[in-house]
RONUVEX-682572 format. One record per residue: residue in one letter; x negated, y negated, z of N, C-alpha, C in turn. Coordinates in pm, whole numbers, plus 32768, in hexadecimal, padded with zeros to 4 digits. Last residue first. Layout:
% residues N
AXYZXYZXYZ/...
***
This chain:
% residues 287
L7FE38016890D806D802E88E280BD80868949/E7ED77FBF88F07F297F9E896D7FC07FA5894A/G7E2C8008882F7E987F9F88067EE97F78887D/V7DA880D688AA7D5E806088807DC27FEC885C/D7E81818988EE7E22815E89527DDE80D18925/V7F0681B287FA7F56818088717EFA814D88D8/L7E35821687627E6F8193873D7EC0815E87B1/T7D4382A388507DAB82A887E67DE4821E87C4/R7C8282D7890A7C65827388A67CC98279882C/G7C4A839D89C87C9B832989F67C8E82BA8990/A7BC8847E89797B71840C899C7BC0839589CE/R7C9B852589357C45854A89A57BEE84D489D8/K7D00849088597D4F849D88D77CF784C88952/L7C3484B3879A7C51842B87D87CA084328857/L7C4D85C3876F7BCD858987AA7BE4850387E8/A7D4D85C887007D2D861487817CAC85E087C9/H7D248530861B7D8084FD86837D6385448706/H7C7A85E385937C44856185B87CA185268627/D7D2A86B885677CAC86CD85B77C73864685E4/N7DDE863F84BA7E07866C85407D938683859D/I7D3F85FC83DF7D7F8597842B7DA785C484BA/V7CF886FE838E7C9386A083B47CCC8632840D/K7DF7876183507DB1879C83BD7D3F874083ED/Q7E3986BB82787E8886B082EE7E4086F18367/I7D86871E81B97D75869781E97DC08687826D/D7DED881F81957D63881081C87D4D878281F9/A7EF387F281387EE2883381BA7E55881C81EC/P7F3786A980AC7F02873280A27EDD8768812A/V805885F680F17FCB85FE810A7F98868D80FB/Q815D854A8048812185C58083809285B9808B/M81CE84787FD38188845F804B815A84DE808F/E826484B87EF181FF844F7EE381A784447F5B/R832285677F4382C485997EE8824D85357ECF/E83C584C57FE6837885368022830D855A7FC1/F845F84117F4F83F483E07FA58394844E7FCB/E850384AD7EC684C684437E7A845384057EC9/P856D855B7F85850B85907F2684C2851D7EDB/R857C84E380CF85BB84E6804C854D850A7FEB/K84F484B481B48508853E818D855085518106/R84FB839A81DA847B83E681BF848C8470818B/L86098375821685D1834A8191855383918176/P861983F183168669841982A6863E83ED821C/W8542835383A3853483E1837F85998411831C/F858F823783C0851E82658371852782FB8342/W86698211846A867381EC83DE860C822A8389/G8600826C8559867782A68523869282888492/D852881B58573850F82478570858A828E852B/V85AC80C48596855580DD851B853981748507/N862981008688867C80E28610862A80FA8594/P8546811D8735859E8190871985FC817A869D/H842880B9876584898088870884EC80F486DC/L838C813A8827839380AA88208404807087CB/R83B7824C880F83B78211888E83CF81788884/E83A0827E86F6841B829F873A8425825987C4/L8291822386C3830981E58684838B81FD86D7/P816C81FB871C81E082378765826882038738/Y807D8257862880D181E8865A814F8224869E/G7FCE830B85AE7FEE83208633803C82AB8679/C7FA3830984A67F3A82D184F37F5982DF858C/R8098835B8443802483B684337FAE8383847E/S8124826C847A814882E584BF80D8834784B7/L80BC81C083B280AA81A5844780C08222849E/R811A823C82CD8087823282EF806E821D837E/N822D821A82F081F6829F82DE816182A182FD/V8243810B82FC825A8152836C822881DD8367/Y820380CD81E881B1809B825381C680EF82D3/V82D78157816082478179814381EA814C81B7/V83B480D281C8839E816481DC8311818D81CE/W83807FD1815F83707FEE81F2836F807F8215/A83B47FF0804C83327FB8807F831F7FDF8112/I84BA8051804A844F80A1801283CB80798047/D854B7F7C80C085448000810384D2805180CD/L851F7EC07FFC84EB7EA5807B84E57F2F80CF/V85A87F167F1685137F207F1684DC7F047FA1/T86C57FB97FBD86837F587F6685EC7F6F7F68/I87EA806F7FF5875780707FF1872980007F8B/N89017FCA808D88C68017801E882A80098027/D89627F25814D89997FB3814B895F800280DB/G88537E5C81B488E47E7381A489057F04819F/F874B7E6481B487837DF3817488147E0D815A/L86F57F46823486B97ECE825F86F77E508222/Y881F80098283879F7FFC8244876D7F648265/K88F67FEB833188C6807383128837806B82D3/S89077F05843D88F67F1B83AB88BF7FA58397/H88E57EB58542896B7E9C8507896D7EBE8472/E87E27EFA8583884A7F0585F288D27EFE85AF/L87357EB384C387747F3A84B987DB7F4F8526/R86D37DBF852087237DC684A3876F7E4C8498/D863B7E15860186B87DBB8611870C7DC08591/E856F7EA4858785CB7EE685E586477E9885F9/L84F77DD784F285437E4184A785A17E8C850B/T84767D5B85C584D87D0D8573852D7D75851F/N83CF7E1F861D843D7DF0867384A67DA78628/L83267E2E854B83827E96855D83F37E7985C4/A82947D40857782DE7D4E84F7834F7DC0850D/E82187D79866D826F7D04865C82D07D1985E9/K817D7E56862281E77E66868A824A7DF2867E/F80CE7DE8856481327E47853D81A27E5885A5/R803F7D3F861380897D0785A280F37D62856E/G7FCA7E0286BA80277D9586F4807F7D5C8684/A7F227E83860E7F907ECA864A7FF67E718684/S7E6F7DAE85CE7EC87DEB85687F3B7E3485A2/R7DF87D8186CC7E3B7D1586837E9F7D4B861C/H7D877E7F86FF7DE37E3D875C7E387DD7871A/V7CCC7E92862A7D407EF786357DAD7EB3868C/A7C207DC086657C6B7DBD85E47CE07E1F85F1/E7BC67E1987627C097D9887577C647D9186D4/D7B3B7EFB871D7BB27F00876C7C027E868761/T7ACE7EED85BC7ABF7ED386487B447EE58695/I7A4A7FAC84CF7ACF7F7284F27AD47F6A858C/G78F07F42849C795B7FA084A979E47F5984C0/I78297E99846D78557EA484F678C07F05850B/N77DB7EC6835377827E8E83B577AC7EA8844A/G78B17F3B82D178377F7982CA77D37F4B8336/A797B7E7A8304798F7F0A8332790B7F538333/T790C7DA38283791B7D9C831579317E2A8349/E79197E01817978967DE381B378A07DD78250/W7A2E7E15815B79D97E95815279517E7B818B/F7A8C7D1181817AB97D7B81D17A5B7DF281CE/K79FB7C8280B279E67C6781447A157CD981A1/L7A6B7CED7FCC79DA7D0A7FF079BA7CE9807F/E7B737C937FE37B597D257FE17AC67D3F800A/V7B487B807FD17B827BB580517B687C508059/D7AE47B727ECE7A8D7B497F3C7AC17B827FC7/K7BD47BB07E4C7B577C047E407AF57BEE7EAD/K7C6C7AD57E757C907B4B7EBC7C187BBA7EAF/R7C117A0E7DC67BE57A0C7E537C047A897EA0/D7BA87A1B7C877C047A637CE47BD47A607D72/K7BA579077BB37B5B795E7C0E7BB2799B7C78/Q7CAD79127AB77C6878D27B2C7C1579327B7C/G7D4C799B7A0B7CDF794079D27C8C78FC7A3D/R7DE27A487A997E2779D17A5E7DC179667A33/V7CBA7A997B357D4D7AB77B307D8E7A3C7B06/T7B6D7B167B037BD67AAC7AFC7C5F7AE67AFE/G7AB07BD37AEA7AAB7B857B657B197B137B66/S7A947C897A1F7A907BF679F77A857BA37A76/G79B47D9C7A727A387D5D7A5E7A257CC77A42/R789A7DB07B5478F47DDE7AE7797D7D907AE8/D78187D527C2F77DB7D387BAC783E7D5B7B3D/R78977D977D2678747D097D0878597CF17C76/Y78A37EAA7D0879207E5C7D1079087DCA7CF1/N77917EEE7D1777E77F077C9778677EB57C91/Q776F7EAC7E1A772D7E5A7DB3776E7E707D2D/L78077F6D7E9678357EDE7EA977EC7E887E3C/T777380517E5577FA80417E29782A7FB87E2C/E768480167EDA768480247E497714800F7E11/K76D080187FE776A07F987FAB76A07FA17F12/S780980DB8009777180C88007775080447FC8/R791680C880E678EA80A9805C785380928061/P7913811781FA797681558195795B813B8106/A7821815882C1783A80F982517896813981F0/K78468219838E782E818983B77849812D833F/G796382F8835D78D782D4835C78C282408374/R7A678338836A7A4282F882EF79A882E582EB/P7B4B843083E97AC583EB83FB7A9C83BA836D/Q7CA183D883B17C38843483B17BAF83EE83BB/T7D55830C843C7D80838083F07D1183F083F5/F7CFD823084D47D4F829785167D85830484B3/R7C62817084517C3A819A84DC7C8582178503/F7CD8813E836A7C4F816683667C18818983ED/T7DE080EE83B17DC7816D83637D3981978375/I7DB77FF6842A7DDF806984777DCC80EF8432/T7D627F6483427D167F6A83BF7D397FDF8412/R7E387F8582937DBD7FC0826E7D637FC682EC/L7F017EF6831B7F117F8283077E8F7FC782E5/D7E8C7DF983097E9B7E3483937EB27ECC8387/M7EA07DCB81FB7E187DDB82377E1F7E1382C1/H7FBA7DB181ED7F727E2081AC7EE37E3B81DD/L80697CF5824C802F7D5882AE7FD57DC4826F/D80C37C66817D805F7C2081DA80247C88823A/D81887D05810F81027D0480D380967CC6812D/E82607CBA81B5822D7D4981C0819F7D478182/H827C7BB6816482567BCF81F3821F7C5C81FE/H82C37BDF805B824F7B98807C821F7BB4810B/L83C07C5F807C834C7CA6804882C97C688065/F84527B8280DA84407BF8813483C97C4D8106/E84447ADB7FF6840F7AB2807C83FA7B2380D6/A84C57B7C7F38843B7B597F2583F97B257FA5/M85C47B707F9D857A7BF57F9784E87BD87F8A/K86097A697F6B86067A9D7FF485B57B1A7FFC/K85FE7A6D7E4B85A67A157EA085997A407F29/E86C37B287E0486397B3D7DE285DC7AE67E32/M87D27B417E2487837B3D7E9E86EF7B4B7E7E/G88597B557D3788677ADA7D8488187AD57E04/L886F7CAF7D4E887B7C357CFB889D7BBE7D50/P87847D657E1A880F7D367DFF88117CB57DA9/I86AA7E3D7D9A86AA7DBA7DC987317D7D7DAF/L86F47F227D2686BB7F317DAF86977EAC7DEB/K87E67F947C4487957F227C7A87677F3E7D07/N8828805E7B75880380787C0487AF80117C3B/D87A27FC97A4987F580287A8E87C680427B13/S86DB7F1D79E587487EE77A2C87A97F477A71/F85A27EF779C185F67F6C79C1866E7F4E7A16/H85417DF679EA85347E30796A85917EAA7957/S85707DC57AFD85AA7D6E7A9A85B17DB07A0E/D84DE7E8D7B6C85727E897B9085BE7E2D7B2C/L83E37E4F7B0E84207EC67ADC84B67EC67AFC/L83A77D617B9A83A77D647B0684017DD67AD4/T83B27DB77CA5840B7D4D7C7884197D507BE2/L82E17E6E7CA583687E9B7CCA83CF7E377C95/I82077DC77C6D822A7E377C1282BB7E667C2E/D82047D237D4A82237CE77CC9824A7D547C60/N81B37DE97E0382387DAE7E1282687D5F7D8F/S80AC7E1C7D9F810E7E847DA381A37E4C7DB2/E80027D6F7C9F80327D6A7D2C80A97DC97D38/I7FC17D787B8B7F6A7DAC7BF27F927DA87C82/H7FFF7DB47A3280397D7F7AB37FEB7DC07B25/V7FE17D7878E37FA37DB579567FCF7D6C79D6/E808C7DD877BD80827D77782280477DB978A3/G80C07EAD771C804B7E5D770380357DE97764/D81AB7F1E778F81AC7EF3770181397E8C76E7/Q81237F0778B581AC7F10787B81A87EC677F2/V805B7F87798E804F7F56790E80D27F6D78CD/L80107F557ADF80777F777A8180517F3779F8/T7F4B7FD67BDE7F4E7F787B6B7FBC7FAE7B11/P7F517FFC7D4A7F6980247CB97F597FB37C5A/V7DF47FD67D7B7E61801B7D3A7EDD7FFA7D8B/L7CE07EF97D2C7D3D7F327D807DA57F817D33/G7C2A7E5A7CA37C047EEB7CC37C687F2A7D20/R7C4C7D637C4A7C437D6E7CD97C207E037D01/P7C667D797B367BE97D407B6A7BDC7D457C01/N7CE07E7B7A8A7D057E327B037C897DFB7B43/I7C477EB579A27CD77EAC799F7D0C7E597A11/G7B417EB979E67B677E7379697BF97E6A795F/L7B407F5F7ABC7B367ED37AD57B4B7E7B7A5B/Y7B4C80517A1B7BC080247A6F7BB67F917A92/Y7A5B804B798C7AD5806179487B4A802A799B/E799080337A5079A67FC879ED7A2C7FD979A8/S7A0D80A07B9479D680B57B0F79E980407AB4/Y7A8E808C7C847A21802F7C6D79DD80477BE7/N7B41815D7C877B7A80D77C7B7B10806D7C6B/E7AA8823A7CBD7AC8821F7C3C7B0181987C1D/G7A4682857DBA7A2182047D907A4981E97CFB/S7AA9836E7E1D7A2A837B7DD079FA82F07D9B/S7B96831B7E967B30835D7EE87AA983717EA3/L7C3682BA7DCA7BF5825B7E257B87829C7E70/D7C7583197C917C46835C7D0F7BF582F97D67/I7D9682E17BEE7D1882A57C097CEE82DA7C91/P7E7A83607AF07E3D83617B7A7DB383297B80/H7F6183067A3D7ED982EC7A2D7E9282EB7AC2/D8083836B7991803183767A0B7F9F836479EE/E819382B47913811382FA78F580B982F77969/W82EB82E5796382768297796481FC82F2794A/E844A82A7798583E282F9794E836282AA793D/I8506826E7AA084C182307A36845382937A07/R85C182887B7885B682EF7B11857582B17A8E/K85C181F37C5985FC81B17BE38601820F7B6B/L854282997D0A85CD82717D22860B82347CAF/N844182B37C8C849883277C9D852C82FC7CB0/L83E981AB7C9C83FC81E17C0F845482657C23/F83D181997DB6842F81457D668450817B7CE0/V830A82517DDA838F82657E1783F682147DCF/R823D81C97D5F8264824B7D2782F4826E7D66/V821680E07DF6824680D27D6C827A81577D2F/K81CB81527EE5823B80FA7EE6827280F07E57/Q80DE81D57EA7815382237ECF81D681D07EC7/S803980FC7E78805E81557E0580DB81A27E2C/C802A80977F79806680457F0C809280927E9A/S7FA2816F7FF9802E81488022806D80ED7FB5/S7F01826F7F597F0681E07F627F9381B77F8A/A7EEA83787F197EF783557FA17EFF82C27FC0/E7ED8837F7DF67F3D83CB7E3A7F5483997ECA/F7EC082537D3F7E7D82C07D927EDE82FC7DEB/H7EEC81D87BF47F1581E57C807EB682547CB9/F7F7781347ADE7F0181637B227F0F816A7BAD/L808581747A0E805C81517A9A7FD181917ABA/H813880F378FD80C4813D7925809C811079B4/T823C80F4781E821A80DA78AC81A7812E78D8/G8216807676CA825280C07733821E809A77C3/A80E0805D761381718048761F81A380A1768F/W7FA87FB3760E7FFA8024764180847FFE763D/D7EFE7EE375E07F487F2075697FA27F967595/L7E727EB776C07EC87E4B768A7F1D7E747615/V7DC87F8376E57E457F8B77287EA27F1D76FB/E7CD97F4776597D397FAC76217DC47FA67660/K7C327E9976ED7C997E5E768E7CFB7EC1765D/T7BBE7E5E77FA7BDA7EDD77B97C527EC9775A/L7BC97D5F785C7B587D8278047B6C7E0377C2/V7CA97C6178A47C9F7CF078917C307D0F7833/D7CAD7B5578A87C8F7B9879247C767C297912/N7D097B1677B17C7E7B0177C77C507B3A784C/K7E197B4077C17DC87B9977747D337B8F778C/L7E827B22791C7E6F7AEF78917E177B4A7843/L7F547BE879E97ED07BBB79BB7ED17B857930/Q804B7B827ABF80327BC57A407FB07B8D7A10/V80CA7B687BD780417B707BAE803D7BCA7B36/M81C37A8C7C3B81AF7B087BED81257B087BB5/
***
């Protein structure tokens, strides 16, 4: 459970906040995951949007709250939590009605969520090639320097190595782009993971039995993003496809995953261009 220490947090005002506060970005997959969870649990929360497209997550204010500069961040009665799956686990324990982690299965669920979280950078790799054009350098040198210089740089009182991972990703993307090799590797990892879900859904309505759990929430969000990138879900994983769409269309999910019409047009135009060039996710990922 990644709860920050007081010394990790430089924007001290949040340490005095009461209630449930969520810093998030509309299109962030991890933010969507937490918002869907809050919808299903019917938890009231304070809204703190962070605009990733303008670099607001690299501001002194936000890096003073979350030194990794990522979303979402939960402030629960003055405690700051910065990992989305940890946030779900905490909230399910704190708000005990309508449990989305079955009692007695916390350890097993944590293992499944850890595997899902291991694919986060793969999802980012695919997203930045196959949603909309991002330009050669998705993060400017100035932005990355701000990221280096601001915030405490510590998590639980220790130098945060995950910040180095973030910097390496953005610097590599700026220097050589998202390569075909990276896409192929990430697509293969997702195909393997989805094959495992395909087998689970052969004999189960949901991923962890007959009721929705946090595992369903997490994977609906991932599958939604993959589908928007052109992943051939129905062809490769029909059981996953049949599980995904009824959940995706539920209002608790739908309102958190809608894409504005102007953005969707840009995505569609980009996909048409990639198809003409033979450079879609199916082509590059050999799916």
